[in-house]
N, C-alpha and C positions, 0 to 999 in steps of 0.2 A: 284875360277877358275883361269885360267892362263892368263897372258898377254904375247903375243908372237909377235916377229918380223919375218915375213916370209922370209926365206932365198932364196926362189925361185923368189919372186917378189921384195923383198927389200923394201916393203911398210910397214909402222908402223901401227899397229892396237892396239886398247885398248878396255877394257871392259871385261865382263865375257866370259869365254869359250875360246876355241882355235881360233887362227887366221889361215886362210887358204891362200894359194897362189892364190885362185880364186876370193876371195871376200875380199874387205876391208869393212867389215860389222859391223859397230858399234852397240852395243846393244841399244835398245830403252831406252831413259832416262825417268824415271817415272815423271809424272806431279807433281809439287809442291803442297803441301797441301793435303787435304783429297780427296782420289779417290772415289767419290760417285758412279761412274759407276761400279767400282769393287765390292763395297758392295751391290749394286743392283743386280749384277750378282750372288753373293753368296746367296743373299736372294731368288732369283728366282730358283736357282738350288737346294738349301736346303730347300726352302719353303714348298714343299709337305711333307717332312719328319717332319719338325717342326710342321706343321699343324696337321699331323697325331698324333704326340706325344701329342700335346695340346688337341686335341679332345679326345684322349684316356684317358688322365688325367682328363679332364672335365667329361667324362663318369664315371670314377671311383669315382670322387667326388660326382656326382649325385647319384650313387648307394650307396655310403657310407652315404650320407645325408638321403636317403629314408629308410635306415636300422636303423637310430638312433631313439630313443624314443622321441616323442615330449615333450618339456618342456615349462611350462607356467610361466610368470613373472607377479606378482602383485605388485602394488606400493602404499605405504602410504606416505602422505606428511605432514611434520611438518614445523612449523615456529618458529624460535627463536626470541622472542619479546625483543628488546633491551630496552624497556621502563620498569622501575622498579616501581612496585606497592607498595606504602608506606602507608599501611592502618593505622598503629599505630603511624606513624610519629616518628619512632625510628629506629636506625641503626640495620640491621639484623645481625645475627651471621655469616651467609654465604651470601656474597654479590652477586648481580646479575651477569649474564654473561657479558663479555665484548662485544664490538661492532666491534672489529677488526677481520681480517680474521683468525688470529691464534686461537682465541677463538672459532670461528665457526668450523674450521677444527678439533679442539680438541673435540668438541661435536660429529662430524662425526665419529671420531675414538672411542669415548666412546659408541656410539650406537652399533657399531659392535664388541664391546669388548666381552671377554669371560664371564664376569660377567653378562651382559645383556642377552647373548645367553643362559647361564645356567638358568637364571630366566625364559626365554621363554620355554626352554626344560622342566623345572620343572612345569611350569604352564599348558602347553599342554600335559605333560606326554609323551614327544617324545622319552624318553629312552625306553618306552614300545612299541613304534610303529616303523615301517620301514620308515625312511624319506630319503632313498636313500643314505645311508652312503656307501662309497666305501670301499671294503675290502682291507686290505694291500696285496700287491703282494709278490712274492717270494723273490725278492731282499730286499724289505722293512722288511720282516719277518726275513731274515738272518741278516740284518743290526741291527735290534733290539735285536737279540739274541747275536750278537758279541759285540755290544756296551755296555760298562759298564754303569750301572744305578746308580744314586746317592741314590735312595731309593730302598733298596733291598727287601722291603715288597711287596708281591704279591697283586695287586689291586683286589678288589672283583668284581664279575660279574656286579653288579649294577653300580659301579664306572666306569667300562670299557664301559658299555652301555651309561652312561651319558657323558663320555668323547667323545665317537664317535658321539653322538647326537650333542654335542656342536661344535665339529669340522665340522660336516656336515652343521650346521646352519651358521657358520662363512664362510664356503666355498661358500655357495649358496646365502648369503645375500650381497647386494651391496648398500652402503650408499653414495649418491652423492649430493653435494651441487649444486644448480642451479646457475651457473655463479657466480656473486659476490653478490647475494641476501642473505636474511636470511632464504630462503626456502631450506629444506633438504628432498630429496626423499629416502625412504627406499624400496628397490626392493628385492623381494625374488623370486627365481626360483625353481620350483619343477615340478615333473611329474604330480602332481595332482593340477588342478587350484584352487580347494577349499582350499586345504592345503596351497598353496602359498599365497592366500589372508589372511587366518587365521594367518599364521606365520608373514606376513608383519604387520598386525594390532597388533599382540602380541608384536613385537619388539617396535612399537610406544608406546603401553601402558606400557610395562615394563620399557622402558626408562624413561617415565614420573614418574612412581612409584619409580624407582631407584633414580631419581633426588629429588623427595619429601622426600624419606626416608633418603637420604644423608643429606638434610637440617634438617630433624627432628632429626636424630642422632647427628648431630653437635650441634643443639640447646640443646638437652637433655644432652649431655656431658658438654656443657657450663654451664647449670643449675646446674648439679651435682658439677662441679668444683666451681661455684660461691657459692653454698650452703656451701660447705666445707670451702671455704675461708671466708665466712661471720661468721661462728662459730669461726674461729681463730681470726678474726678482733674484733668480739664482746668481746671475752675474753681479748684481748689486750686493748680495750677501757676501760673496767672495771678496769683492773689493773692499767692503767695510771692515770685514774681519782682518784682511791683510793690512789695512791702514792701522788697526789697533796694535797688531804685533810689531809693525815697523816703528810705531811711535814708542812702544815700550823699549825696543832695542836701542833706539836713538837716545832715550833718556835714562837708560839703565834701570828700568823699572822691572823688578822681579816680583812675581806674584805666585802665590800658592793657594790652590783651592779658591781662586777668584779674588784673593786679597793680596796687597803688596807685602813683600818680605819685611820692609822697614816698619810697616804698620804692626806686623806681628812682633818684631823685636822690641819696639817701643812698648807694646802692650805687656810683653813678658818682663821687660826691665821695670816697668811700673809696678807689676806684681812683686818682683824681687825686691824693689826698693821699699815697698810697703812692708814686706816680710822682714827685711833687714832693719828697718826702723823699729819694728815691733820687737825684734830680737835684741837690738841695742838697748831699747828702753827696759826690756825685761832683765838683761844682764846688769844694767846700771842699778836698777832697783834691788837686785839680789846682792850686788856688791855693797851698796850703801847699807842695806839691812845687816849684812854679815859684819861689816866694819863696826856698825853701832853695837852689835852684840859682843864683838871682841873687845871694843873699847869699854864696854860696861862690865866686862869680865864674865860674860855669859858663855854658854856652851854653843859653839858654832857647828856642832855635829849635825844639828837639824838641817843645815844647809849643805852638808857634805853628801857625797855620793854614797851609795849603799855600802860599798867595800870600805870606804874611809870611815863611815859611821860605825861599821862593825869593829874596825881596828880600834878606833877611839873608845868604843864601848868596852872592848877587851882590856885596853890599857887602863881605863878607869876602874874596871872591875879588879884588875890585878893590883892597881894602886891602893884600892880600898883594902884589899887583903893584906898588902904590905903594911899599911897603916895600922891595921888591927894587930899584926904580928909585932910591929914596932912598939906599939903601946904595951903589949904583953911582955916583950923583952925588957922594955924600959922599967916596967914595974918589977920585973923579976931580977934583972941583972943590973939595972942602973944605966945611966946615959953613956957611960964610958965603956961599956962592955963591947967587945969587938962584934958580937952578933948584933948589938944595937946599932953600932956604927955601920956595919954592913947593911943592915935593914934600912938605916937612914939613907945611905948612899943609893940603895936600890929604889927607894921611893923617889928620891930626887931625879934619878934617871927616868923613872916612869913619868913624872910630871913634865920633864923636858920633852919626852917623846910626845906627850899629849899636846904640849905647846907647839911643837914642830908640826904636828898633824893639823892643828888649828890654823897655824900660819900658812900651811900648804893649802888649806881650804880657802883662806882669804886670798892668797896669791892666785889660785885657780879662778876664783870669781872675778878678780881684777883682770886676769888674762882674757877670760871670756868677754868681759865688757870691752876691752880694747880691741879684740878681734871683731866684735860686732860693729864697733865704730869704724874700723878700717873697711870692713865689707860694705857698710852703708855708704861710705864716702866713695868707694870704687863704683858701686852701682849708680850713685848720683852723678858721677862724672860721665859714665858711659851713656846714661839717659840724656844728659845735656848735649853730648856730642850727636846722638841720634836725632834729637829734636832740632838741632841746628841743621842737620842734613834734610829733615822733613820740611822745615820751613822753606828751604831753598828749592824744594821740588813741588810746592803747592801749585804753581802755574801749570806745570806739566801734568799734574794730576787732574786739574780741571779740564784740560783739553782731552786727556785720556777718557774721562767720564763721558764727554760729549761723543767721542768716537765710539765708545762702548754702547751708549744708548742708541746711537744710529744703527750700529751693527745689530743690536738686540731687536730694534723695531723692524729692520729688514728681515731678520730671521723669523720673527713672529708672523709678519705678513706673508712671507714665503711659505711657512708651514700651513697657514690658513688656506691659501690658494692651492697648495698641494693637496690638502684634505678635500677641498671642494672639487678639485679636478678628478680625484679618485671616485667621488660620489657621482658626479655627472657622467663619468665613463661607464659606470654601472647602469645609470638611468637610460643611457643611450641604447642599451640593449634590452631594456624593459620599459615599454610605453603602454599605459592603460588609458582607455577612453572613458570619459564621463557620461557617454550616451550609449545606450544599447537598444537593439531592435527587440520589441516585445511581440510584434505581430507583423509578419510579412504579407505583402499584398497578394491576394488571390485573383484569378481571372474572373471578372464580373460576368454574371449570366443575364443581367437585365440592363438596358441602357439607362443612363442617368439624365440624358437630354436627347431630344427636346421633351420637356414636360408638357404634353398636349393640353392637359387640364389648365395649366398656368397660362398657356397661350390663349386658350378659349376664354378663360376668366379675364385675362388682361384685355383681350379684344372686346369682351362684354363691358368691362369697366370703361375702356376707352370709348366705346360706342355710347355708353350712357353719358359720359362726360361731354363728348362731342355733340350728341343729340340734345343734351341739356343746354349746352352753349348755343346751339342752333335755335333751340326753342326760345331761349332768352333773347337772342338777336331778333328772331321773328316777332316776338312780343313787343320789343322796342320799336321795330320798323313798322309794325301794324298801326296804321293811322286811321283805320276805319272804325265805325261805331259797331260794337258787338253786344251791348247791353243798354237797357234803359237808363241805368245809373250813369253810364258814361255820357249819355246825351244830357241828362238833367244836371250833372255836375259841370259839364262843359258849357251848355247854352243857358242854363238857369231857367228853362221852361219845361213843362211836363210833357211826357209822352202820352198822348191821348189814346193810342192803340198800337199794339204790336201785331202787324198783319203778316200772317204766314206766307211763305213762298208757295205760289200756285203753278209754278212752271212745270211741275211734274204732272199736273192735270191737263195742261194745254199743249205740252210738247211730248216728244218721245221719252219714254222712261228707260230706266236701266243705265248701265255704264255708257252706252253709246250716246244717249241723249245728254248725260251730264258732261261728257267730254266735248260734245259739239257745242254746248252752251258756253263752255269755257274758251272756245276758240275765237279768234278775231273774226270780224264780219266777212272779210274777204275770203278767208279759208272756209268759213262756214258756207258761204254762198257757192264756193267751188265744189263743195261736197253735195249740194242739192239745191232745190229751188227755195232758197232761204227767204226771199221776199214774200212769196206766197204763203209759206209756213208762218211767218211772223204776222201777216195780215189775218190769218185764221186764228192765231193765238190771241191777237188783240181783240178780235170780235168776241171770242169766247170769254176772255177775261173781263171785258167791259160789262157783261151781263151775268157775272158769276153769282151775284147775290140773288138773282132770279132763278138761275139754273140749279143752284145748290143752297137753298135757304137755311138748311140745318148744318152747314159746314162751319168749320172753325174760321174760315175766311169771312163768311157772312157775319159770324159772331163778332169778329174784330171790327167790321164796318159798323155794326150796331154800337159797339163800344166807342168808336170814333164819333159817331153822330151824337151819342149821349154826352161825351166830353165837350163837344161844340155847344150844346145847349146850355150847359152849366159853366161855360167859360166865363161869362159875365151875365149874371142874372139881371142886373139892373139895365143892361143894354144888350139884348139878345143879338146874336150874330145872324143876320139875314142875307148878307152878301159876303161870301167867303171866296178868297182867292187861293186856289190850290197850285202850289209851285214847288220847285226843288232847286238845289244849287246847281246841279249838272243834269244833262239829258240822261234818258234811259234809267231813271230812278223809280219809275212806276207812278208818276203823278197822274198821268192820263187814266190809268186803270183805277186809281184811288178816287179821282174826281167822278168818273163814270159810275162806279159802284156806289159811291156816297149819294149821288143824285138819284140813281135807280132805287136805292133802299128808301130814301126819304119819300120819293114819289109813290113807291109801292105801299108805304104805310099810310097814305092818304094826304100827304102834304102836297101843296102846289109848288112844284120845283121847276126851275129853269136852268138848263145847262148851257153855258156860253163857251164856245171855242174861241179863245182870244190868243191862241198861239198861231199868229199869222205867218210865221216862218215855216212851221211844221204842224199843220192842223191835223193832229191825230184823231181827235174826236169827230171831225167831219168825215174822215176816212172810214170811221166805224158806223156812224148814224146816217150820214147823207153823202155817200161817195159820189153820187151823180149831181150834187148841187153845183149851180153855177153862180148863184148870188147868195149873199148872206149878210153878216154883221157889217162889213165895210160899206156895202151899198146902203144899208139902213142909216148908218151914221153920216156918210158922205153925200149920198144922193137923196135921202129922205124916202127911201123905199119903205112901203108899209111892212110892218112886222108880220102881219098875217101871211104875206106872200112868201116868206122864207121860213116861217116857224114850222118845225116838224114836231110830231108827237109819237111817243112809243105806245103801242097798243096794249102791252102787258102791264106796264107800270104807270102809264099816263104821264110819262116824263116829257116835258117840253124842251126842245133843243133848237138853237139857232146856229147854223153852220157858219164857217168862214173859209170858203174855197180859196185855195192858194193861187195867188196871182204873181207870176214871176216879174211882171212889170211894176209891181208895187214895192217900192224901195223905202218909203218913209213910214214904216209900220209903227215905230215908236211915237211919231208925231200924231198919227191917227188915234192911237190908244190913249194918248195924253190930252187929246183935244177936249174942249168943254162940251162939245156935242156928245162925246162918248159918256161923259159924266152925267149929262142930262138924260141920256138914254137909260143908264142904269137906275137913275132916280125915278124915271117913269115906270120901270119894271118892278120896283120894290112893292108898290101897293097891290100888284097883280099876283105876286107869288110869295109864298112863305119862306122859301129858300132859293137863293140864286148862287149857283156854283160856277165859278169861272176857272177854266183850265188855261193857264198862261204858259208862256215860254220859260225855260230855266233862267235863273237870276244872273249867273255869271257869264255865259256866252254872249247874251244880248241884253239890252236894257228894257225890252218890251214889258217884261213882267214887273220891273221896278216901278215903271210909271203908273201902274194900276193900283199900287198900294194905297195911295190917298183916296181912291174911289171906292174902296171896299170897307166892310165893317171889321173884317179879321182876315188873317193870313194863316193858312195851314201849310206847314213846311213838311215835305215828304223827304225822308232820309232813308236811303237803301241800306239794309243791314250788310255789314262787312265790306261794302263797296265804296260808299261815300266817304271821302277823306274828311277828317276833322278840319283841316286847314281850309278846304273848299267851303264848308258850311260857315266857318268863321268869317271867311272873306266875303261870302254872299251877304251875311248879316251886316257886316261893316259897310259894304258898298251900297246897300239898299236903304236909302233914307226913309225913315218912318216905319221901317219894319219892326223895330224894337217895340213900338207902341201897339202895332197891329197883330203881332205874332201871338196866336192863341194856343199853339201847341205844335207837336211833331207827330207825324204818322210814321212809325217805324216799319218800313215795308220790306217784303221778301225775307222775312225771318225764317231760317231753317230750324225747325224744332230740335232735330237730332243734334245739331251743333250748338244751338243757342243755350241748351241746358247746361253746357259747360261754362257758360259765362254768367248767367243770372236767371232768376225767375222772371220771365218777361210777360207780365200781365196775364191776360186770359189765354195766350198761346201756350203757356206752361200747363195750364189746367186742361187745355184741349188735348195735350198729349197724355196727361195723367189720367184723365177721365174720358176716354174716347167714346164711351157708350152714350154720352150726351150729344154727340155730333154724328152727322151722316155725311160723309165726304163724297158719297156716290151720287147725291142729288135727289 
């Protein structure tokens, strides 16, 4: 809108809308933050519509829910056992399930897989039964015809039925894990409760069978592979062992207990050589010691054997006895005595024998020493010969070890595969499942769908949402004025009075009257004598302040007159132009009742009908007049000849009969003679009320703005568009300075209370005992 500095008053105004010379009226500043009151008002005025839409949608939801076929859900419960049953104490071909959430969720997806669903369909022969498969629609059929298929072959009828059955099973089955446990629920929904329980149990059974078969197939394939591999390994073991034996035969390698014979011989010769060397050393030491004893004259009997030592001992004993006898005989008989000679000869013989025995001992030691040397040399020679042969066979030995290692590796691998093959053969006959059924599905006795409460609640919520959206759209599309605050914020001028709607007093009441008032004029006239009815209404409405002096309407007119008096105290408004932006906004009724009220209170009031295109005031006060305002201004007709006076209120009225030949109405109203006429009437009357034509359709009302003291703009509640009022103000030059206020007309109290407290009209509803609407 505009910001304007009034030239007539020189006071600065700001805000939306035009500024006037009569009021420095700043627009109301909106409260900061969320305006809760405004939203409550919107909810109150749009609430019935939103409630009606919500109830209607809830009703549709209930009707739709009751038309649906009941569906039943049966539940079978499985438990995935994380404990592994190890009956054979050997590692299984297929390990047990994991205990993490990913493993459990994988089993959930496996249960509702197409493979398990196909097994269920085949087991229950669902391809031959109707399990509620939905037929493809027109769009799906066209899409399937237009979409290129990778397989150009036409599926058979049985394949198509099976595919539909599998799809239906997957669509209706629901596999859910219970929180973070190992419990899995298999829920199947069908129109038949018995079929739902049967299929839910079939899913559980077929899943267990599928799991066992998967283990069995994996074990069987492992056995087949192991058996094939064992044949290959057996052949390789035989070939490698045969190669070892052939190599030994070719290279004359003899082994005993896993070692070569030459190795054993060398080892034994080494041992014998060590023993021979020790024996030679021992014999040499014994001989050298014995020789030293003999050379020194010692007794070698200590080195002799036991028998020799005993013999020498006896000889020595006997020699000692002979020596004693020889000594005794020599003393007794002398040295020449035969007994002495015989004893001496016997002693010599005994000493010779002792020497011979000692020599024999030395000779035996020497002989032992020489034998030990010979034996050592023989063993040394044999060892050297074997070592020579061993060194020549080292290359063959290395190749033999390689062949033996390969044969041993093949033998070990063969034995491992053979052991595993025996284990898997036993596992093939014993397969255990990681999952077990803890509760089979029973036939449900109550349907699980449709949940009628949910449908009704969903319809209610949908209706609330749709109604709220519709209310929001209607609020945004509503361009009419519904509160005084809207007018004051938009135009920047005060609302002098909120005048209640009086159509209920002057027209048919009830729903029939309200509907007829909302219909277009052509339809309304087709329903009855609309022109006559409207004429009667205008006549009654023009004198309403006289007919019902204690009504809320009359109180609003009083408030309007009071606002006009204090619009500009320094320059009272004596000539007021009552107009509106568009036709049918009630300006004629407002002007008539304003003039009647002022005249009834004792003021000298003149009512001028200057709507030369549609003189409604003339039709009310002087329908038979043939001359009027135009003749006074153009022809100089005396005022007294056309002046009319109301008997009850003493209101003076100058008519303006419609002349179809009169085409220059704007020129007449803007002529200087018209201005002079108004100036001549001012001293004669306290208030001159001019009823002009609307501002937008014609310019007749705009040309009168300069000739009056102030302009009263009539705005119809809820009907007058904001854009129309704004356009009327912009196109009417001088209106911004002459506009004293707005008369808010045809306010419906029952509706307006949802928008704002609208001046005295609100209190008229709140305190009805102050008013008398009956007259």
